N, C-alpha and C positions, 0 to 999 in steps of 0.2 A: 582493560578499560571497559566499562559498561556503558552502553548507549541504549536509549529507549526510543522506539519508533512507533508511530501509529499505523495500525494494520486494519484494513477494511476487507471483509470477506463477504462475497456475494455468491449466491447459488445461481448458476447459469446452466439450465437444462440438467445434465447429470453430473456436472463438475462444480466444485467450489473454487472460485477465483479469488486469490488474495492479492491485495495491493498494499505496497508500502507508500503511504501518503507523502512523506518527506522526500524520499529518494526517487519516486516515480518509477518503481519497478513492480513487476507482478509475477505471480506463479499460480499454480493450481493444484488440486488434489481431488480424489474421489470422495474424501471425507473432510470434515472441518479440521480434524487433527492432522491429516496428511497435508492439507493446504497450509496450515500453520507451520509445520515442519519444513515444507518446501519453500515458503517465503523466508523463513529463518536462514535456510541454506543460501537462497538467492541473495539476501542481504550480506551475508558473510562473504560470498564470492565477489559481490560488487565492491565491497570495501577492500578486499584483498587485491582485486584486479585493477582498480582505479583509485585515484585520489579524489574522494568526494569533496564538495565545497565545504569549507569549515563552518559556514553559517548553518548548513544543514546538519552537520555532525553535532554542533554544540548548542543549537537553539533549543530552548525549552518552551518558547511561546508557540502555542497552537490554538487556532481558532476554528471551531467546528460550528456550522450553522446550517439551517435549512432556509430556503428562500422561496417565496411564491413568485413565479414569473409568468406573466401573461403574454402569450405569443399568438398573434393573429394568424388564423388558418383560413386560406381561401379554399372553399369547397366547391 
């Protein structure tokens, strides 16, 4: 069975950190390709080891957005 998940990759210093948005898991790699492969493996292990919530496995609805948030800062 084929599932599609949203992946976010961010560069943090010398590592690329990959996050699976729907499952809340992360991995990393020294390159983007390595981070992609490592998050794929982490997702596979997660699904094999646990029973994820069905609504996460079968949900196709995804909402991505940016928001402007004003936070008061006491200086």
